[in-house]
C-alpha positions in Angstrom: 103.1 116.1 68.0 100.0 117.8 69.6 98.4 114.4 70.1 101.6 112.9 71.7 101.9 116.0 73.9 98.3 115.5 75.0 98.6 111.8 75.7 102.0 111.9 77.3 102.0 115.0 79.6 105.0 113.9 81.5 107.2 113.8 78.4 108.7 116.8 76.6 108.3 117.2 72.8 110.4 119.5 70.6 109.5 120.0 66.9 111.9 121.8 64.5 111.5 123.0 61.0 113.7 125.1 58.8 110.8 127.5 57.8 109.2 130.0 60.2 105.9 129.4 58.4 105.8 125.7 59.6 106.7 126.7 63.1 104.1 129.4 63.2 101.4 127.0 61.9 102.3 124.5 64.5 102.2 127.1 67.2 98.8 128.4 65.9 97.4 124.9 65.9 98.4 124.6 69.6 96.5 127.8 70.3 93.5 126.6 68.2 93.4 123.4 70.2 92.9 125.5 73.3 95.5 123.7 75.4 98.7 125.1 76.7 100.8 122.1 75.9 103.6 123.2 78.2 105.4 120.0 77.2 105.6 121.0 73.5 107.9 123.4 71.8 108.4 124.4 68.2 111.7 125.9 67.0 112.8 127.2 63.7 116.1 125.4 63.0 117.9 123.5 60.3 118.0 119.8 61.1 121.5 119.7 59.7 122.7 122.2 62.3 120.9 121.6 65.5 121.6 123.4 68.8 125.1 122.5 70.0 123.8 122.1 73.5 121.5 119.2 72.4 124.2 116.5 72.4 122.8 113.3 74.0 119.6 115.2 74.9 116.8 113.2 73.3 115.4 109.7 74.0 113.6 109.5 70.6 113.7 111.4 67.4 111.3 110.9 64.5 111.1 112.2 60.9 108.2 111.4 58.7 108.6 111.4 54.9 111.0 114.4 55.0 114.6 113.2 55.2 114.8 112.9 51.5 113.7 116.6 51.2 116.7 117.8 53.2 119.4 119.5 51.1 122.0 117.5 53.1 120.2 114.5 54.6 123.6 113.1 55.5 124.3 116.0 57.8 120.7 115.8 59.2 121.2 112.1 60.1 124.5 112.8 61.7 122.9 115.6 63.8 120.1 113.2 64.8 122.6 110.7 65.9 124.5 113.4 67.9 121.3 114.6 69.8 120.1 111.1 70.7 121.0 109.8 74.1 122.9 106.5 74.2 120.2 103.9 73.8 117.9 106.4 72.1 115.8 105.5 69.2 115.4 107.2 65.8 112.4 106.4 63.6 112.4 107.5 60.0 109.3 106.9 57.8 110.1 107.1 54.1 108.8 106.0 50.7 110.0 102.4 49.9 111.5 103.3 46.6 114.7 101.7 45.3 116.4 104.5 43.3 115.7 102.4 40.2 112.7 103.5 38.0 112.3 100.0 36.5 112.4 98.2 39.9 110.0 100.7 41.4 107.5 100.3 38.5 107.6 96.5 39.0 107.3 96.6 42.8 105.0 99.6 43.3 103.1 99.6 40.0 101.7 102.6 38.2 101.6 104.6 41.4 105.4 104.8 41.2 104.9 107.4 38.4 103.0 109.6 40.8 105.8 109.3 43.4 108.5 110.2 40.9 106.3 113.1 39.8 105.9 114.4 43.3 109.7 114.1 43.7 110.4 116.1 40.5 107.9 118.8 41.3 108.4 119.1 45.1 111.1 117.1 46.8 114.0 117.7 44.4 113.3 121.5 44.1 113.0 121.8 47.9 116.2 119.7 48.5 118.3 121.4 45.8 118.7 124.9 47.3 122.4 124.8 48.0 125.5 124.2 46.0 126.3 121.1 48.0 122.8 119.6 48.0 122.5 115.8 47.5 119.2 116.1 45.7 118.0 112.6 46.6 114.2 112.9 46.1 111.3 110.8 47.2 112.6 107.5 45.6 116.1 107.6 47.1 115.8 104.0 48.1 116.5 101.6 51.0 120.1 101.0 50.1 121.0 104.6 50.0 119.0 105.3 53.2 120.8 102.5 55.1 124.2 103.7 53.8 123.6 107.2 55.1 122.3 105.9 58.4 125.4 103.9 58.8 127.6 106.8 57.9 125.8 108.9 60.5 126.8 106.3 63.2 123.9 104.0 63.4 124.7 100.3 63.5 121.5 98.9 64.8 119.1 99.5 61.9 115.9 97.7 61.2 113.8 98.3 58.1 110.2 97.6 59.0 107.3 97.3 56.6 104.3 99.5 57.4 101.1 97.7 56.3 99.0 100.7 57.1 101.1 102.8 54.8 101.8 100.3 51.9 104.2 102.7 50.0 106.3 103.4 53.1 108.9 101.7 55.2 110.0 102.6 58.7 113.7 102.7 59.6 114.1 102.1 63.3 117.6 102.9 64.5 119.1 102.6 68.0 122.1 104.6 69.2 124.4 102.3 71.0 
């Protein structure tokens, strides 16, 4: 976000994270860069419970390889839909898993084992800290992602390959 804030000084950028540590690190990086970045703000906040005053507030929202880590990604996606302005765009980069170990092994190869391992030792523990957690993990898959995006209100959804990140796909959604 620092790079975006630097290159687009007339735009405003807001980053949120549920942990104060991540927010403090982002603020520290801003200080280390030696620039004020008056157009950049970091706030500790749960993505599933964003500020009520943010309805129809943002032109664009992005989340990179983190939706599957949310305890309730369904609520997070509904909140993202709520805070987007009509015509706003949501970009979500995620691993292109299928939710099927056999299919992932065929399509991704041996690296799929590392992705499932990362899911078991990081994503699932992080995303399982509440009684109602969905516990999706890294390899939650395109079908499940698209289903949750539709349930959040998005109808205009494109799944775009990312050649520069071969194990990822980019979900591009527009709020109508």
